[in-house]
TIDREN-154366 format. One line per field, with one value per residue: chain; x, y, z of N, C-alpha, C in turn. Coordinates in pm, 1 decimal, decimal comma. Each point is the difference from the previous one (the first is absolute). Layout:
BEGIN
mol: (A/...)
n.east: (X/...)
n.north: (Y/...)
n.up: (Z/...)
ca.east: (X/...)
ca.north: (Y/...)
ca.up: (Z/...)
c.east: (X/...)
c.north: (Y/...)
c.up: (Z/...)
This chain:
BEGIN
mol: (A/A/A/A/A/A/A/A/A/A/A/A/A/A/A/A/A/A/A/A/A/A/A/A/A/A/A/A/A/A/A/A/A/A/A/A/A/A/A/A/A/A/A/A/A/A/A/A/A/A/A/A/A/A/A/A/A/A/A/A/A/A/A/A/A/A/A/A/A/A/A/A/A/A/A/A/A/A/A/A/A/A/A/A/A/A/A/A/A/A/A/A/A/A/A/A/A/A/A/A/A/A/A/A/A/A/A/A/A/A/A/A/A/A/A/A/A/A/A/A/A/A/A/A/A/A/A/A/A/A/A/A/A/A/A/A/A/A/A/A/A/A/A/A/A/A/A/A/A/A/A/A/A/A/A/A/A/A/A/A/A/A/A/A/A/A/A/A/A/A/A/A/A/A/A/A/A/A/A/A/A/A/A/A/A/A/A/A/A/A/A/A/A/A/A/A/A/A/A/A/A/A/A/A/A/A/A/A/A/A/A/A/A/A/A/A/A/A/A/A/A/A/A/A/A/A/A/A/A/A/A/A/A/A/A/A/A/A/A/A/A/A/A/A/A/A/A/A/A/A/A/A/A/A/A/A/A/A/A/A/A/A/A/A/A/A/A/A/A/A/A/A/A/A/A/A/A/A/A/A/A/A/A/A/A/A/A/A/A/A/A/A/A/A/A/A/A/A/A/A/A/A/A/A/A/A/A/A/A/A/A/A/A/A/A/A/A/A/A/A/A/A/A/A/A)
n.east: (2789,6/-85,5/-94,7/0,6/-35,2/-72,1/-71,4/-25,2/-12,7/16,6/98,0/33,3/-12,6/62,9/84,9/6,9/3,9/87,9/57,8/-7,9/43,0/86,0/28,1/3,1/68,9/72,7/11,7/19,7/84,6/77,4/-75,0/113,7/-97,9/-24,4/-78,4/96,2/-35,4/130,7/-28,2/22,5/-94,6/-73,2/20,3/-17,9/-102,0/-29,2/14,6/-58,1/-96,6/4,8/4,7/-91,8/-68,0/30,1/-29,4/-110,8/-16,6/31,2/-81,2/-90,6/20,9/7,6/-107,6/-52,2/35,0/-38,5/-96,3/-24,4/14,7/-64,0/31,6/121,8/-11,8/-46,3/92,2/97,7/-39,8/-14,2/113,5/49,8/-65,4/34,8/124,2/2,4/-55,6/84,4/100,3/-37,1/-19,3/113,1/68,1/-57,0/32,7/97,4/-19,0/1,4/91,0/56,3/-16,7/34,0/96,7/29,8/-17,7/68,5/88,5/-13,5/16,4/96,9/-120,2/16,6/-129,0/38,2/76,4/-53,7/-99,7/-10,5/17,3/-89,7/-69,6/8,8/-23,8/-96,3/-38,9/10,0/-54,8/-83,6/-27,0/-7,7/-68,0/-63,9/-20,2/-33,8/-58,2/-60,3/-26,7/-33,5/-64,1/-52,8/-24,5/-43,4/-55,0/-55,2/102,8/47,4/-103,9/65,4/104,7/-49,1/-34,7/123,3/53,0/-69,9/31,6/123,4/-5,0/-52,1/89,9/90,6/-48,4/-1,7/121,6/32,0/-58,0/41,1/-18,5/57,9/-126,2/1,8/0,1/-99,2/-49,4/131,1/-36,0/115,8/28,0/-47,4/60,9/104,3/-18,0/-21,2/104,5/52,1/-68,4/-108,7/-25,1/-57,6/-111,1/-56,8/16,4/38,7/-10,6/54,3/-92,7/89,4/-86,6/-82,3/-110,0/-2,5/-122,0/56,6/32,4/126,4/-26,2/104,1/18,0/-33,0/-51,7/-20,3/-41,3/-68,7/-38,0/-22,9/-50,4/-67,0/-25,4/-32,7/-65,9/-50,9/-15,2/-47,2/-70,0/-32,8/-6,0/-56,2/-95,3/-16,5/44,0/-85,8/-66,7/45,1/-27,8/-97,1/-54,3/65,5/-33,9/-35,2/29,5/104,3/38,0/-30,9/45,7/102,5/7,2/-19,5/76,1/80,7/-11,3/9,6/85,6/26,1/-83,3/35,8/126,6/-40,4/-75,6/113,9/77,2/-88,4/-78,6/121,6/-16,1/-87,3/-14,6/25,0/-21,2/73,6/-84,5/-54,8/27,4/-52,6/-98,7/-6,7/17,3/-95,3/-65,4/19,8/-32,0/-102,7/-37,5/23,6/-66,1/-83,1/7,5/4,6/-74,6/61,2/-32,6/-129,4/14,5/-125,8/20,5/-65,4/61,4/102,4/-12,6/-22,1/102,1/71,8/-39,7/11,6/117,7/26,2/-49,3/59,0/110,6/-20,2/-28,1/97,9/85,3/-48,5/0,2/122,4/38,3/-59,2/56,7/113,2/-10,2/-31,0/98,3/75,7/-43,7/19,4/115,2/23,0/-51,7)
n.north: (-1394,0/72,6/-68,6/102,8/-99,6/-56,5/105,2/-127,0/10,6/-131,3/42,6/98,6/-78,2/-99,3/91,9/62,7/-122,0/-32,2/118,7/-9,8/-124,8/46,4/99,7/-91,3/-80,6/104,1/37,9/-122,3/-54,4/87,0/46,8/13,2/-42,8/-67,8/104,0/-14,2/-5,4/23,2/-123,5/-1,3/-93,4/67,5/114,7/-62,4/-58,1/118,1/62,1/-100,5/3,4/133,7/-5,7/-97,4/73,6/106,9/-71,2/-41,1/124,8/42,0/-97,2/32,3/126,7/-35,6/-75,5/98,0/101,3/-80,3/-36,1/131,1/59,1/-86,8/-56,8/48,4/-6,1/-123,6/-13,9/57,8/-56,2/-112,6/24,0/29,2/-104,9/-78,4/50,4/-9,1/-119,5/-25,1/53,9/-56,4/-115,4/20,2/44,1/-103,3/-46,3/87,0/-68,1/-98,4/73,8/12,0/-130,8/-22,5/87,5/-55,8/-124,4/40,8/62,6/-100,8/-51,3/-76,3/-49,7/-81,0/-15,8/128,0/-44,5/-120,7/41,2/113,4/-81,3/-79,3/105,8/35,8/-128,4/-2,5/119,6/-45,5/-112,2/70,8/87,1/-99,4/-71,2/110,7/30,6/-127,9/-15,9/116,0/-35,4/-123,1/56,3/94,7/-92,9/-76,2/118,1/31,8/-74,4/121,7/-33,9/-113,1/81,6/45,6/-125,6/-33,7/109,4/-26,8/-126,8/41,0/88,9/-94,9/-87,6/96,0/30,9/-132,0/-0,6/106,4/-48,3/-95,6/98,9/55,2/40,6/-60,3/119,3/-90,6/88,1/6,2/-128,0/33,9/-130,5/-10,3/112,9/-50,0/-123,6/54,8/73,0/-112,8/-53,8/-52,0/33,2/-118,0/29,8/-111,1/-113,2/-71,6/-61,3/-95,0/64,4/14,5/-35,6/101,8/-32,4/133,9/-20,5/-117,5/45,2/-27,0/-54,3/49,4/-110,1/21,4/-115,9/77,3/96,6/-95,2/-48,4/125,5/22,1/-114,3/25,5/123,5/-53,4/-90,2/103,1/75,7/-104,2/-16,9/133,1/-29,9/-88,7/40,9/125,7/-25,7/-66,4/112,1/22,6/-80,3/41,8/-24,4/-120,8/32,1/-129,6/8,0/115,1/-46,2/-121,5/50,2/96,3/-87,1/-89,4/103,0/43,3/-124,8/-2,4/119,0/-27,4/-129,0/43,9/84,6/-91,9/-64,5/104,3/34,1/-85,7/-52,2/86,9/49,4/-131,2/38,1/94,4/-93,7/-65,2/121,4/2,3/-122,6/36,4/111,5/-74,1/-76,0/110,0/51,3/-118,3/-15,5/127,9/-17,9/-114,2/71,8/96,2/-105,5/-33,5/112,9/22,9/-29,3/-130,8/30,8/-115,5/-69,6/-100,7/86,0/33,8/-128,9/-28,2/100,4/-18,3/-131,8/23,2/92,4/-77,3/-111,3/71,1/64,2/-119,4/-68,1/102,2/5,5/-132,5/4,0/106,7/-48,2/-114,4/62,8/68,7/-113,1/-57,5/109,7/-2,3/-132,3/21,8/95,5/-89,3)
n.up: (-859,9/71,5/-63,3/-86,4/-80,5/95,6/-36,1/-27,3/-132,3/11,6/81,7/-82,4/-106,1/63,7/44,9/-116,5/-58,0/94,9/-15,3/-132,6/18,8/90,2/-84,0/-97,4/81,7/37,7/-127,7/-54,0/87,8/63,9/-95,1/-71,3/-84,5/111,4/20,3/87,7/125,5/-9,0/35,1/130,2/-1,1/-88,0/67,0/117,9/-63,3/-56,2/116,4/63,5/-93,0/1,5/131,6/-0,9/-88,2/73,7/109,7/-61,9/-42,0/122,9/43,7/-91,2/35,7/127,9/-16,3/-75,9/79,0/96,8/-83,2/-23,7/118,9/77,5/116,0/-29,5/-132,5/14,2/94,5/-70,5/-113,5/68,4/65,9/-120,3/-48,5/102,0/-9,9/-133,0/15,3/99,9/-69,1/-115,0/65,9/67,6/-105,7/-61,0/121,5/-28,8/-114,3/89,4/62,4/-121,2/-26,6/126,4/-18,9/-118,2/43,3/106,1/-75,7/-86,3/122,9/-52,7/-26,9/103,7/-33,8/-12,1/98,3/-10,6/-79,6/68,1/104,3/-59,0/-40,7/126,9/27,8/-91,0/42,0/124,8/-47,4/-76,2/98,1/89,0/-90,4/-38,1/127,4/19,3/-117,9/24,1/125,9/-41,2/-103,1/77,9/93,2/-101,3/-32,7/115,6/32,9/-24,0/-79,0/26,6/-7,7/-114,8/-36,8/39,7/-52,4/-111,1/21,5/25,8/-98,7/-80,9/48,2/-8,7/-120,8/-21,3/57,2/-72,4/-111,8/82,6/86,4/-105,1/-5,1/-120,4/-57,4/-4,0/86,4/24,4/-23,2/-61,0/5,2/122,6/29,0/-68,0/48,7/118,3/-38,5/-44,3/100,2/-54,2/126,1/9,3/63,4/-48,2/67,6/-102,7/116,7/-74,3/-66,2/-98,9/-96,0/-15,7/-68,8/-2,1/-51,4/-29,4/120,1/-30,5/117,7/64,7/67,9/126,4/-43,0/-107,9/82,2/61,8/-118,9/-38,1/121,7/-13,6/-128,6/38,1/103,4/-85,8/-82,9/98,9/43,7/-127,9/-0,5/118,1/-28,2/-126,1/24,2/99,4/-92,8/-60,6/128,3/-43,9/-114,9/-112,9/44,1/-124,6/-14,8/80,7/-56,3/-120,8/19,8/68,0/-93,4/-98,1/62,5/26,0/-125,4/-47,8/99,6/-56,1/-100,6/5,6/3,2/-94,6/-59,4/18,0/-35,2/-94,9/61,8/-17,5/-101,6/90,5/2,5/-126,7/93,0/61,6/-78,9/-6,6/129,7/14,5/-82,0/71,3/109,5/-55,2/-39,0/121,3/53,8/-83,5/19,0/131,2/-11,8/-75,1/90,6/81,5/-104,4/-42,4/128,6/1,8/-18,8/20,5/60,5/-92,3/66,6/5,7/-127,9/-28,0/80,7/-50,3/-126,2/16,1/59,1/-92,5/-96,5/43,8/24,6/-115,5/-52,3/62,1/-17,2/-124,7/-7,9/53,8/-69,1/-109,0/37,7/37,5/-115,3/-64,5/72,2/-25,3/-129,5/6,6/66,1/-91,2/-85,5)
ca.east: (-75,5/-143,1/-67,8/-73,2/-138,2/-31,7/-131,4/-12,4/-129,4/-111,3/-28,7/-78,6/-133,2/-71,0/-37,4/-105,0/-121,7/-43,6/-59,4/-126,7/-93,8/-43,6/-91,1/-124,9/-68,3/-54,1/-101,7/-113,1/-38,5/-17,7/-88,0/65,1/-83,2/-120,5/22,8/-27,5/95,7/97,6/7,7/133,9/35,0/37,8/125,8/109,6/24,0/77,0/134,2/71,1/20,5/106,6/126,9/36,6/38,9/133,6/95,1/6,7/79,1/140,0/43,4/17,6/115,7/120,0/10,0/43,1/136,1/91,1/28,8/63,7/121,5/63,2/-62,9/39,5/-79,6/-139,3/-19,2/9,7/-113,4/-121,4/3,6/-28,1/-145,1/-67,7/29,6/-73,0/-142,4/-24,0/14,4/-111,2/-123,0/3,1/-18,0/-133,8/-95,9/-24,7/-116,9/-120,8/-40,6/-52,2/-130,9/-94,8/-27,3/-77,2/-135,8/-68,3/-25,6/-113,7/-107,0/-32,5/-51,5/89,9/-36,0/39,2/143,6/77,9/21,8/91,8/134,2/42,5/51,1/124,4/104,1/32,3/78,4/130,1/81,1/47,8/94,9/123,8/72,3/69,9/105,2/104,0/82,3/73,9/104,8/102,7/78,4/80,0/108,4/96,9/75,2/62,2/3,7/4,0/-136,2/-27,2/33,8/-104,9/-114,9/28,9/-17,1/-143,2/-71,2/33,9/-76,7/-140,9/-18,8/6,6/-124,4/-107,0/13,8/-36,6/-140,5/-77,3/-131,5/-71,2/-96,2/-14,5/-120,6/-63,8/-77,9/87,8/80,6/-0,8/-58,2/-143,6/-58,4/5,0/-104,2/-131,1/-19,8/-7,1/-96,4/-127,5/0,2/-130,0/2,9/4,6/48,1/-90,7/56,8/144,6/26,4/87,5/-64,3/-144,2/-61,8/-114,0/-53,4/86,7/133,6/79,2/50,5/82,3/-51,8/106,5/82,8/109,3/98,7/68,3/93,3/109,8/88,5/65,2/105,3/105,0/74,4/81,2/114,5/92,2/67,0/90,1/122,4/81,4/25,8/77,4/143,8/45,8/35,9/128,9/102,0/4,6/29,7/-30,6/-58,8/-136,2/-101,4/-17,0/-64,3/-137,6/-82,5/-17,9/-92,6/-135,1/-55,6/-34,8/-116,6/-118,0/-47,4/-26,1/-143,4/-52,2/56,9/-75,6/-128,4/25,6/56,4/-49,5/-67,9/98,0/112,7/48,2/82,2/132,8/44,9/146,7/50,7/56,4/138,5/77,2/20,6/95,9/132,6/35,9/48,2/131,1/94,8/24,3/74,8/137,6/63,1/32,7/105,5/130,3/29,6/138,1/95,6/-46,7/-107,4/-76,3/-67,6/-145,9/-57,4/-0,6/-105,9/-127,7/-15,1/-15,3/-131,1/-100,6/6,2/-57,8/-145,4/-57,4/8,9/-98,3/-133,3/-15,1/-8,8/-130,0/-102,9/17,3/-39,1/-144,8/-65,4/5,4/-90,4/-137,1/-23,7/-18,0/-130,8/-101,2/-1,2/-56,3/-144,1)
ca.north: (125,9/-24,7/57,6/122,9/-14,3/-143,3/-15,9/-47,2/43,0/-83,5/33,7/122,7/-31,9/-81,1/82,1/93,5/-80,4/-29,5/121,3/23,3/-104,3/31,5/114,1/-49,6/-74,8/98,7/83,0/-71,5/-118,6/25,9/114,1/129,5/97,1/23,8/85,0/-62,5/34,1/-107,0/-40,4/-27,8/-137,0/1,8/73,0/-78,3/-113,7/47,7/35,3/-126,9/-61,4/69,2/-29,9/-137,0/-2,2/59,5/-97,7/-108,9/51,4/-1,2/-139,1/-39,8/73,0/-67,2/-132,5/16,3/54,5/-101,0/-92,3/67,7/74,5/-48,7/42,8/132,8/100,1/-22,6/59,8/145,6/55,4/-21,0/97,9/130,2/8,8/10,1/131,7/97,2/-14,7/57,6/145,4/55,7/-19,9/91,6/137,9/16,6/11,4/142,2/29,5/-33,1/117,5/96,3/-49,6/27,3/143,1/32,2/-52,8/76,6/135,3/-7,2/-79,2/-111,7/-115,0/-116,0/-93,1/55,9/24,2/-109,3/12,8/109,9/-46,8/-92,8/82,6/58,6/-101,4/-11,3/117,8/-7,0/-98,6/61,5/106,8/-53,6/-70,2/101,5/61,5/-100,0/-19,4/124,2/6,4/-99,8/48,9/114,6/-45,8/-72,9/97,7/98,4/-66,6/99,8/30,3/-73,4/86,8/102,5/-65,1/-13,9/131,0/30,5/-79,7/54,2/124,6/-37,1/-60,2/105,8/77,3/-81,5/7,2/134,1/31,1/-124,2/26,4/100,8/-55,1/80,7/81,9/-34,4/114,9/83,5/-84,2/60,7/-90,0/-8,2/128,5/9,5/-88,0/60,0/116,7/-36,3/-107,1/5,8/-100,8/-15,5/26,2/-123,6/-121,1/-80,0/-132,8/-5,6/57,9/117,3/99,3/-20,9/91,7/74,1/83,4/-12,0/54,9/-90,0/56,5/-84,9/-13,7/10,6/-120,3/26,3/80,0/-94,2/-76,6/89,0/18,7/-127,4/-20,2/98,6/-45,3/-112,9/53,8/63,3/-101,7/-74,0/79,7/-33,5/-142,0/-64,3/19,0/-72,5/-138,5/-2,7/-26,5/-145,2/-66,0/70,5/-99,8/47,4/-100,7/0,8/126,1/-0,5/-99,8/38,1/113,0/-41,4/-75,8/95,4/77,5/-85,4/-28,0/122,8/27,6/-85,4/49,2/119,3/-38,0/-67,8/86,8/137,9/38,7/4,6/82,7/82,9/-81,1/-17,0/136,2/7,4/-68,1/100,3/25,7/-116,4/6,9/108,0/-51,9/-95,3/78,6/56,1/-111,5/-43,6/106,5/-5,0/-118,9/27,8/101,6/-53,7/-121,8/-11,7/-31,0/-108,1/-81,3/-67,0/-121,5/9,6/-51,0/109,5/93,5/-62,9/-1,4/136,3/49,7/-73,9/46,6/134,6/-8,5/-74,3/83,0/108,1/-58,9/-45,4/118,1/62,3/-78,5/13,0/135,1/18,3/-84,2/73,9/114,7/-52,9/-39,0/122,2/54,5/-86,8/28,6/135,0/-12,7)
ca.up: (-14,7/-5,1/-116,8/32,4/-44,3/-5,5/-60,0/-137,4/-57,2/44,3/138,8/-4,0/-52,0/99,3/115,2/-40,4/-14,0/136,7/57,1/-68,6/43,3/135,5/-9,8/-58,5/105,6/93,1/-63,6/-58,3/75,9/142,3/27,3/-9,2/-70,3/77,8/116,6/129,2/105,2/18,2/140,5/52,5/-40,0/-141,7/-14,8/57,6/-88,9/-114,0/47,7/18,6/-131,1/-71,9/68,3/-33,7/-140,7/-8,0/52,4/-97,7/-111,9/44,2/-3,5/-140,6/-51,2/51,3/-63,6/-139,0/-5,3/53,0/-109,0/-113,4/33,4/121,0/125,4/46,5/-71,0/38,9/132,6/-7,7/-73,7/78,0/108,4/-60,3/-20,5/129,0/56,6/-81,1/29,5/132,6/-10,0/-76,2/76,7/114,1/-44,9/-56,9/110,0/20,1/-83,3/74,6/76,0/-96,5/-43,2/108,9/-1,5/-120,4/14,0/105,3/-51,2/-91,5/64,4/-88,4/76,0/-8,4/-106,9/-128,8/-2,3/-57,3/-144,5/-30,0/35,2/-104,6/-109,4/49,3/-14,3/-142,7/-36,3/66,0/-71,5/-124,1/32,6/57,0/-105,5/-79,8/80,6/25,7/-119,8/-21,1/102,0/-30,5/-114,5/42,5/87,4/-82,9/-78,6/89,0/131,2/106,8/43,2/123,3/113,1/0,1/62,9/142,5/64,1/-7,5/100,2/132,3/16,6/12,0/132,0/101,0/-11,9/59,3/145,1/46,9/-28,5/13,9/58,1/-78,4/-94,5/-122,0/-9,5/-126,8/-49,3/-82,1/-86,8/-134,7/-99,3/24,0/-39,0/-146,5/-53,9/29,4/-86,1/-140,9/-23,8/71,3/106,8/65,5/144,4/77,3/-65,8/-81,6/16,7/-23,6/-131,5/-6,0/-85,1/-26,1/-95,2/52,3/-107,0/-116,7/29,6/84,9/125,8/85,9/135,9/100,2/-2,4/-93,2/74,4/89,1/-82,4/-38,2/114,8/30,3/-99,6/27,6/117,5/-44,7/-73,2/95,3/80,4/-88,5/-11,5/117,1/22,8/-106,7/23,5/118,9/-28,6/-68,2/102,3/18,0/-127,3/-125,1/-87,8/-28,8/30,0/145,7/36,1/-47,6/69,6/140,8/0,2/-35,4/112,7/105,6/-42,7/-6,7/134,8/75,5/12,8/107,3/125,1/37,8/59,3/126,8/102,8/-8,4/123,5/109,7/-45,1/111,1/90,7/-57,6/-25,4/-3,4/-119,2/-90,7/42,9/-40,1/-144,4/-24,2/34,0/-106,4/-113,2/35,0/-1,7/-138,1/-64,9/49,8/-57,8/-139,7/-10,7/42,9/-75,8/-51,4/105,5/86,9/-57,1/104,2/-48,4/-10,4/125,1/96,4/-39,6/31,9/145,2/50,6/-42,9/77,4/138,4/10,2/-18,7/112,6/120,4/-7,1/16,3/138,4/85,9/-25,0/66,7/145,0/42,6/-16,2/100,0/126,2/-11,5/7,5/138,7/78,5/-34,7/61,6/142,6/19,1/-10,0)
c.east: (-147,8/-60,4/-81,4/-145,7/-31,4/-128,6/5,3/-135,8/-118,6/-37,7/-83,9/-143,2/-81,1/-45,4/-112,3/-133,2/-57,0/-70,3/-136,5/-105,4/-53,0/-95,7/-135,6/-80,7/-67,2/-120,4/-124,9/-50,7/-37,2/-76,0/64,1/-83,5/-126,2/34,1/-35,5/108,8/90,9/12,5/144,3/45,9/45,1/134,3/118,3/32,9/84,7/141,7/84,6/33,2/114,6/136,0/49,0/43,2/139,5/106,2/15,8/82,6/148,9/55,1/23,7/121,3/129,4/20,7/51,2/146,0/102,4/38,7/76,4/136,8/72,4/-58,3/35,3/-84,4/-147,5/-30,3/-3,3/-123,7/-131,5/-6,6/-25,1/-149,8/-71,7/23,2/-74,7/-148,5/-33,9/8,4/-119,8/-132,2/-6,1/-27,2/-138,7/-106,6/-31,4/-116,5/-130,0/-51,1/-60,9/-137,5/-107,0/-41,1/-87,6/-144,4/-78,2/-39,1/-124,0/-117,8/-46,1/-50,6/92,3/-30,9/38,9/151,1/78,6/34,6/100,6/143,3/51,5/54,6/129,6/116,5/42,4/84,8/139,7/92,2/59,8/106,0/131,9/80,9/80,3/116,6/114,5/91,4/79,7/115,4/113,0/88,2/91,4/118,1/105,7/86,4/78,3/0,0/1,4/-139,6/-37,8/28,0/-99,2/-126,4/20,2/-21,6/-147,9/-77,6/30,2/-80,8/-148,1/-30,5/0,1/-127,3/-117,4/6,0/-50,9/-150,5/-90,4/-141,5/-82,4/-89,7/-9,3/-134,2/-65,5/-83,5/82,0/92,4/-6,1/-65,7/-151,5/-69,1/-2,4/-110,8/-137,7/-28,5/-30,0/-100,6/-129,0/-3,8/-137,8/13,4/16,2/53,8/-112,5/51,1/151,0/39,7/86,6/-61,8/-148,2/-44,6/-121,7/-45,4/92,3/140,6/72,5/54,7/90,6/-64,8/112,7/90,6/117,1/108,8/78,7/105,6/120,6/99,3/73,8/112,7/116,2/84,1/87,5/125,3/102,3/75,4/94,0/132,9/93,3/42,7/85,6/149,9/52,5/46,2/131,3/115,2/19,5/45,2/-29,0/-59,1/-145,3/-108,0/-28,7/-74,1/-148,2/-86,7/-22,8/-96,5/-143,3/-63,7/-42,0/-126,4/-126,2/-56,9/-42,2/-148,4/-61,8/51,4/-72,8/-130,0/18,6/36,3/-59,3/-64,3/95,3/118,7/58,7/91,5/142,5/62,8/151,8/58,9/61,6/144,9/90,4/30,1/100,3/142,9/47,3/55,9/138,6/107,6/34,8/79,3/145,1/76,4/44,0/115,9/137,0/39,6/142,5/100,9/-42,3/-116,5/-69,4/-67,7/-151,4/-65,4/-7,9/-112,5/-136,9/-26,7/-27,8/-136,9/-111,2/-6,1/-64,5/-152,4/-65,9/-0,3/-105,4/-142,3/-24,9/-15,3/-133,9/-110,5/8,7/-50,6/-150,0/-77,3/-2,7/-98,0/-145,4/-35,2/-25,8/-139,3/-111,7/-11,3/-64,0/-153,0/-58,3)
c.north: (-30,5/60,3/122,0/-5,9/-148,0/-26,7/-41,6/44,5/-81,8/30,1/127,7/-29,0/-75,7/84,8/96,6/-72,9/-33,0/121,2/27,5/-102,2/30,0/119,4/-42,9/-77,9/96,2/71,6/-78,1/-117,2/34,3/129,3/134,6/105,5/35,6/84,6/-76,9/40,0/-119,4/-31,1/-22,2/-139,6/-5,0/67,2/-80,2/-121,0/41,2/41,2/-125,7/-63,9/66,7/-20,8/-139,6/-12,1/59,9/-96,9/-118,6/42,5/-1,2/-142,4/-49,7/67,9/-66,8/-134,9/11,5/46,2/-98,9/-99,7/63,6/58,1/-49,4/61,9/141,8/108,9/-14,9/65,2/152,4/59,8/-17,7/97,7/140,9/18,1/20,9/136,6/109,0/-3,9/62,7/152,1/60,9/-15,7/97,9/143,3/22,3/9,6/147,1/46,8/-19,6/121,3/106,1/-44,0/29,5/147,0/37,8/-46,7/76,1/138,5/1,5/-77,9/-113,9/-116,7/-121,3/-93,5/51,1/14,6/-103,8/22,8/110,5/-39,1/-99,6/75,7/70,5/-95,7/-12,9/118,6/-4,0/-98,5/60,9/106,2/-55,8/-75,9/99,2/60,3/-97,4/-15,0/126,0/11,0/-97,3/47,6/115,3/-43,3/-75,5/95,5/97,1/-56,5/99,6/39,1/-74,7/86,9/116,1/-55,6/-9,3/130,0/38,0/-75,5/49,5/126,7/-29,9/-58,7/103,9/85,0/-77,5/4,2/133,6/25,1/-122,1/25,1/100,1/-67,0/89,2/72,8/-25,5/114,4/87,3/-82,7/53,9/-87,7/-6,1/129,8/14,7/-84,0/61,3/121,2/-39,5/-111,7/27,3/-114,1/-5,8/23,5/-127,1/-116,3/-61,7/-143,1/5,0/67,8/125,4/112,5/-36,8/101,1/64,6/99,2/1,7/52,7/-94,6/76,2/-102,8/-5,9/21,4/-123,1/15,7/83,6/-88,4/-79,1/84,5/16,2/-129,2/-27,0/96,8/-42,9/-120,6/47,9/60,0/-103,8/-84,5/73,6/-26,7/-146,8/-64,8/28,7/-81,6/-140,7/-10,7/-14,4/-148,8/-69,3/93,7/-96,4/38,2/-102,0/-4,9/126,3/-3,2/-96,1/37,6/117,4/-44,9/-80,8/94,1/77,7/-84,7/-30,2/122,4/22,8/-81,9/47,6/125,2/-38,0/-70,5/98,1/140,2/46,4/9,8/89,6/83,2/-78,0/-18,6/136,3/13,9/-65,4/98,8/32,4/-117,6/1,7/109,5/-47,4/-102,7/75,5/58,6/-108,7/-41,3/105,4/2,9/-117,7/25,6/98,3/-53,4/-124,9/-7,5/-44,4/-117,1/-71,7/-76,2/-124,4/15,4/-46,0/110,5/98,8/-54,4/5,2/140,6/57,3/-68,7/50,1/136,3/-3,4/-68,2/84,6/110,8/-52,1/-38,0/119,2/71,8/-71,7/13,7/135,7/22,0/-86,5/70,1/117,8/-45,1/-39,2/122,2/60,1/-81,8/25,4/135,8/-5,6/-67,4)
c.up: (-17,2/-125,9/41,1/-43,1/-17,6/-76,1/-146,3/-54,9/49,9/145,3/7,2/-44,1/104,2/117,8/-35,3/-17,1/138,0/62,2/-63,7/42,7/140,2/0,5/-56,8/103,2/98,0/-60,8/-39,0/84,3/143,4/29,0/-7,7/-69,2/77,0/122,8/126,8/97,9/23,4/148,7/41,8/-42,0/-145,5/-20,0/53,3/-86,6/-119,5/40,9/16,6/-134,9/-74,9/65,4/-35,9/-146,5/-18,7/50,3/-95,7/-120,9/35,8/-3,0/-141,2/-61,2/45,6/-70,5/-142,4/-7,1/53,3/-109,1/-113,7/33,1/124,6/125,2/43,9/-65,3/35,8/133,9/-8,1/-67,5/76,3/116,5/-52,9/-21,7/133,4/64,4/-76,5/28,3/135,1/-4,5/-70,2/75,3/115,8/-43,3/-58,6/108,5/28,5/-87,0/76,8/77,4/-92,2/-49,3/104,9/-2,1/-119,9/13,7/107,0/-50,5/-90,3/57,7/-89,7/84,6/-16,3/-115,5/-138,5/-15,8/-79,2/-147,1/-31,2/37,3/-102,7/-120,0/41,0/-12,9/-145,8/-45,8/58,9/-70,4/-126,6/29,3/50,1/-103,8/-83,6/77,5/27,2/-120,6/-33,4/99,1/-26,3/-114,2/42,1/85,8/-80,0/-82,6/88,1/142,6/115,4/46,9/127,2/122,6/9,1/65,6/151,5/76,0/2,3/106,5/141,4/27,2/19,3/137,4/110,6/-3,4/60,0/151,3/54,1/-13,9/15,2/49,2/-80,2/-103,5/-123,7/-2,6/-135,3/-55,2/-94,5/-88,8/-143,1/-106,1/13,2/-43,5/-151,5/-62,2/22,6/-88,1/-144,4/-31,0/76,6/100,5/63,4/150,1/82,3/-81,0/-82,9/1,1/-17,2/-130,3/11,4/-83,4/-17,5/-104,7/64,8/-106,9/-121,9/20,0/95,3/120,1/67,8/137,7/100,9/3,5/-96,9/67,7/96,0/-77,9/-39,4/115,0/35,8/-99,1/23,3/120,1/-34,8/-71,2/95,8/81,3/-84,8/-16,5/117,3/0,1/-107,6/13,2/117,6/-33,7/-76,9/98,5/20,6/-126,6/-115,6/-101,6/-28,8/34,2/149,8/43,4/-36,7/80,3/145,9/12,3/-22,6/112,8/112,3/-35,8/4,2/138,4/78,7/24,0/112,8/135,1/47,5/69,7/134,6/110,5/4,4/130,2/119,0/-33,9/114,0/94,3/-52,2/-29,6/-4,2/-124,7/-98,6/37,0/-37,7/-148,3/-35,3/29,2/-102,6/-120,0/27,5/-3,9/-143,3/-76,2/44,0/-57,4/-143,9/-12,7/40,3/-77,9/-54,6/105,5/88,0/-66,0/112,2/-57,7/1,7/130,1/105,3/-30,7/37,7/149,7/54,8/-37,9/79,1/143,1/18,3/-10,8/119,9/126,9/-1,2/17,9/145,6/93,9/-18,4/76,2/151,6/47,9/-13,3/98,2/134,9/-1,8/11,5/142,4/87,6/-25,5/63,7/149,4/29,3/-6,0/123,1)
């Protein structure tokens, strides 16, 4: 029988220290506090670094579990981490489209985007940690919630398929309207600052509104993505580490792909199908157990197919536009 929680106290402490150290490096060493436009080279370097760190973590996890529990458990738990990481990374990419929309709506200059996304990552870590531990506790007490999660993911996936092309109306966003009614908002940006003093009165800047919407979007996507990983594992350490690796790499991925977001227009459909697949997997668990390897292969296939098809179709469209000119 596989252990349901492989996370020893020292493993939790070591991982949290690692995350805090990486955030400190970003903030204090690599210019995270300085407003600057993130280049493609810088973003690609960070994307590569986070992918390699996730793979290195998977290798260390396998090495430790192989010595403690044997090769079978080491294989299963490592595959659970990799599958969870892929699912969370894939679903978090949908955040990228929302970030593009938010920054465009507020006309945030590229050099001012990095810091607000860093705070968004910090908020997302806190929110997801709370939701993960709450979800693990609820599932341990009420196992039937897994089937509720499954139905919820199927419905969410179907809604994503139906409304994939629909853009949210930020002008009528209830949260944004509430904040604007209850706070003083300056007309323009004041660098990366969220609040400023004017004539002794504290005013919020539009950058604060951007942060509020980014945190709200993180919360909404967490509601979708966290139940999804319960289809793979209920191990809190695996769920937490795979989520955090996906979140930490999201900001760099945004800066790498933001200018090409239109080229991945079919990715939303791929993500919707991933949710439907995961939800279906959870609802049939009493009658059919799908190996983790199958889940990893199917999720990878759906994401890869949607990316490749997006690139092919946009390439053909670009060629037609060039010929028309």
